[in-house]
C-alpha positions in Angstrom: 0.1 -0.3 0.1 3.0 2.5 0.6 4.2 1.7 -2.9 0.6 2.5 -4.0 0.5 5.4 -2.9 3.9 7.0 -3.6 2.3 5.8 -7.3 -0.7 7.8 -7.4 1.6 10.8 -5.5 4.1 10.7 -8.6 1.1 10.7 -11.2 -0.2 13.5 -9.0 3.0 14.9 -10.0 3.1 14.2 -13.6 -0.1 15.6 -13.9 0.2 18.8 -12.5 3.3 19.5 -14.9 1.5 18.5 -18.1 -1.5 20.3 -17.2 0.0 23.5 -16.4 0.8 23.3 -20.6 -1.8 20.9 -21.8 -5.8 20.4 -21.9 -6.6 18.8 -18.8 -9.4 16.8 -20.3 -7.0 15.4 -23.3 -4.8 14.1 -20.2 -7.2 12.5 -18.4 -8.9 11.5 -21.8 -5.1 9.5 -22.5 -5.0 8.2 -18.9 -8.2 6.3 -19.4 -7.8 5.2 -23.3 -4.3 3.4 -22.0 -6.3 1.9 -18.8 -8.9 0.4 -21.6 -6.1 -1.1 -23.6 -4.4 -2.8 -20.6 -7.9 -4.2 -19.5 -8.5 -5.3 -22.9 -4.8 -7.6 -23.1 -4.9 -7.9 -19.5 -8.4 -10.2 -20.4 -5.6 -12.6 -22.6 -4.3 -13.7 -19.2 -7.2 -14.0 -17.1 -8.6 -17.3 -15.9 -12.5 -15.8 -16.3 -13.8 -15.0 -19.6 -15.0 -11.1 -20.0 -18.4 -12.2 -19.5 -18.1 -13.1 -16.0 -15.4 -10.4 -14.8 -18.1 -7.7 -16.2 -21.3 -9.0 -15.3 -23.1 -7.8 -12.3 -26.8 -6.9 -10.9 -26.1 -3.2 -10.4 -24.6 -1.9 -13.9 -26.2 1.7 -14.0 -24.4 2.5 -10.3 -21.1 0.8 -11.2 -20.9 3.1 -14.7 -21.3 6.1 -12.2 -18.4 5.4 -10.4 -16.1 5.4 -13.5 -18.5 8.4 -14.4 -17.9 10.5 -11.0 -14.3 9.0 -10.7 -13.2 10.6 -14.2 -14.7 13.8 -13.5 -13.5 14.0 -10.5 -9.9 13.4 -12.0 -10.3 16.3 -14.0 -11.1 18.7 -11.2 -8.6 17.2 -9.2 -5.9 17.9 -11.9 -7.0 21.6 -13.3 -7.4 22.1 -9.2 -2.9 21.0 -9.1 -2.9 23.9 -11.1 -4.2 26.4 -9.3 -2.8 25.7 -5.5 -0.5 23.1 -6.2 -0.1 19.8 -5.0 0.5 20.8 -0.9 -2.9 22.6 -1.0 -4.9 20.3 -2.6 -4.3 17.3 -1.1 -4.5 19.0 2.4 -8.3 20.1 1.7 -9.1 16.9 0.0 -7.8 14.7 2.8 -11.2 15.6 4.5 -12.5 12.2 2.0 -12.4 9.9 4.8 -14.5 12.0 7.1 -17.1 12.7 4.4 -17.4 9.1 3.2 -17.8 8.6 7.4 -21.1 11.0 7.2 -22.3 9.9 4.3 -22.1 5.8 5.0 -25.0 7.0 7.5 -28.0 7.7 5.1 -26.8 6.0 1.9 -25.2 3.0 3.4 -27.2 2.5 6.7 -24.2 2.6 9.4 -24.9 4.3 12.3 -22.1 6.2 14.5 -22.0 7.2 18.0 -21.6 10.8 19.3 -17.3 10.1 19.4 -17.6 9.5 16.1 -19.6 12.7 14.9 -17.6 14.8 17.1 -14.4 13.1 15.5 -16.0 14.4 12.0 -17.1 18.3 13.8 -13.6 18.4 14.4 -12.1 17.1 11.1 -13.6 20.2 9.6 -13.0 22.6 11.4 -9.3 21.5 10.5 -10.3 22.3 7.0 -11.8 25.5 7.8 -7.9 26.1 9.3 -6.4 24.8 6.1 -8.9 26.8 3.8 -7.9 30.5 6.3 -11.4 31.8 5.5 -11.1 35.7 6.2 -12.8 38.5 5.0 -11.6 37.4 1.5 -13.8 35.5 -0.4 -12.0 31.8 -0.5 -10.2 30.9 -3.6 -11.9 29.3 -6.7 -8.9 26.6 -6.3 -10.0 25.8 -2.7 -13.8 25.3 -4.0 -13.0 22.8 -6.6 -10.9 21.2 -4.0 -13.8 20.3 -1.9 -15.4 19.9 -4.4 -13.0 17.0 -5.9 -13.2 15.8 -1.9 -16.8 15.4 -1.9 -17.1 13.9 -5.4 -14.0 11.1 -4.4 -16.1 10.0 -1.2 -19.7 9.8 -3.5 -17.3 7.8 -5.8 -16.0 5.7 -2.6 -19.6 5.4 -1.2 -20.5 3.9 -4.2 -17.8 1.7 -4.3 -18.5 0.2 -0.8 -22.5 -0.5 -1.8 -21.5 -2.7 -5.2 -18.6 -4.1 -3.5 -21.9 -6.1 -1.8 -22.7 -8.1 -4.9 -19.7 -7.2 -6.7 -16.0 -8.4 -6.9 -12.9 -5.7 -6.6 -11.8 -7.0 -10.2 -15.6 -6.2 -11.6 -15.5 -3.1 -9.8 -12.0 -2.2 -11.4 -13.7 -3.1 -14.7 -16.5 -1.2 -14.8 -14.4 1.8 -13.2 -12.3 2.1 -16.1 -15.5 1.8 -18.7 -17.4 4.2 -17.1 -14.7 6.4 -17.2 -13.1 5.6 -20.7 -16.6 6.5 -22.2 -17.4 9.4 -20.5 -14.2 11.0 -21.4 -14.5 9.8 -24.7 -17.8 11.4 -25.1 -16.0 14.8 -23.9 -13.0 14.8 -25.9 -15.4 15.0 -28.9 -15.9 18.5 -27.9 -13.1 19.0 -25.6 -9.8 18.1 -27.7 -6.2 20.2 -27.5 -3.3 17.8 -29.1 -0.5 17.1 -26.7 2.7 19.1 -26.8 5.1 16.8 -29.0 8.2 17.2 -26.3 5.6 16.0 -23.5 5.0 12.3 -25.6 7.4 10.9 -23.1 5.9 12.3 -20.0 2.4 11.6 -21.2 3.8 7.9 -21.2 4.9 7.9 -18.0 1.8 9.5 -16.3 -0.3 7.0 -18.0 1.8 3.9 -16.6 1.6 5.3 -13.7 -2.0 5.7 -13.4 -2.6 2.1 -14.6 0.1 0.9 -12.4 -1.4 2.3 -9.3 -4.6 1.0 -9.6 -3.9 -2.2 -10.4 -1.4 -2.1 -7.2 -4.5 -1.2 -5.4 -7.1 -4.0 -6.4 -4.4 -6.7 -5.1 -3.8 -4.4 -2.4 -7.5 -4.6 -1.6 -7.7 -8.7 -2.5 -5.4 -9.2 0.6 -6.1 -6.4 3.1 -9.4 -5.1 4.4 -10.1 -1.3 3.5 -10.5 -0.7 6.8 -6.7 -1.5 7.3 -5.1 0.3 4.8 -6.9 3.5 4.4 -4.4 4.4 7.5 -1.9 4.3 4.5 -3.6 6.8 2.1 -2.7 10.0 4.0 1.2 9.1 2.8 -0.3 10.5 -0.6 -0.3 13.8 1.3 3.0 13.2 2.8 4.2 12.1 -0.7 2.9 15.0 -2.8 4.1 17.7 0.1 7.4 16.3 -0.6 7.0 16.6 -4.4 5.2 19.6 -4.5 8.1 21.0 -2.4 11.6 20.0 -3.8 10.3 19.7 -7.4 7.6 22.4 -7.6 8.9 25.0 -4.7 5.8 25.1 -3.0 5.5 26.3 0.1 3.8 24.9 3.3 2.8 27.3 6.4 1.9 26.4 9.9 -2.0 26.6 8.9 -1.6 24.0 6.7 0.2 22.2 8.9 -2.0 22.5 11.8 -5.5 22.0 9.6 -3.9 18.6 8.3 -3.0 17.1 12.2 -6.5 18.2 12.8 -7.8 16.3 9.7 -6.0 13.1 9.6 -6.3 12.7 13.3 -9.9 12.6 13.2 -9.8 10.8 10.1 -7.8 7.8 12.0 -9.6 8.0 15.3 -13.3 7.4 12.6 -11.3 4.7 10.7 -10.6 3.2 14.4 -13.8 3.7 15.8 -15.3 1.8 12.6 -12.5 -1.5 12.9 -13.7 -1.2 16.4 -17.4 -1.6 16.0 -16.6 -4.2 13.3 -14.8 -6.2 15.3 -16.5 -5.9 18.5 -13.3 -4.9 20.4 
């Protein structure tokens, strides 16, 4: 999971570099086309037929997952160019808290006062990161918050469909939903990638496909609740890349807010683990 998280962070770094020089929709479309090609090739080596892998009783929900994630990818990559890696990841780090809150009405989970308090405290941390004052919150901050909500909705749907479908089925449907969505968008919004960026484009696509494959393999050997805390490493790796490569800065308000958000997120994960196993 640590390697997977680093690969996601590296992909974000390359995506930010390319997004400053190229069309974001084109970049994300190329990522999904690459993943689709890998999916087709992988079918030749899988024991189960493609029909069995794709079979699901909830195709609309599965497709919606891919649609939401692809649009979220576009929004987040664009936000990288506005806020940078550090601040974007700092805000998006609140998504586990949003997942926890949404799991009550949509998944029927029940929370006690401790976890609701942790969620509230976590969003206080987000407010500290945003640093609201007499000035209007920046466009990038709003986009980052929307990105966090979209990713949380995607995860809620993922939890829901996982009750009936396997991880590999959900992975393939994510690719299908995203590929179809971005292909349709590319019919109306398309700008060719700069020739000098072809190598970086290939590296981004390779990191995207590899990291998603590693995530599926990780979920096959470990429960989501166990690996969830490791996802915060993406903020650490992303911050290191942002500071060292893009000369971004980390101020005290971001540090304080991130500590509060991560602490709250880890607490809610711990409480969920305790309740699940009656510890």
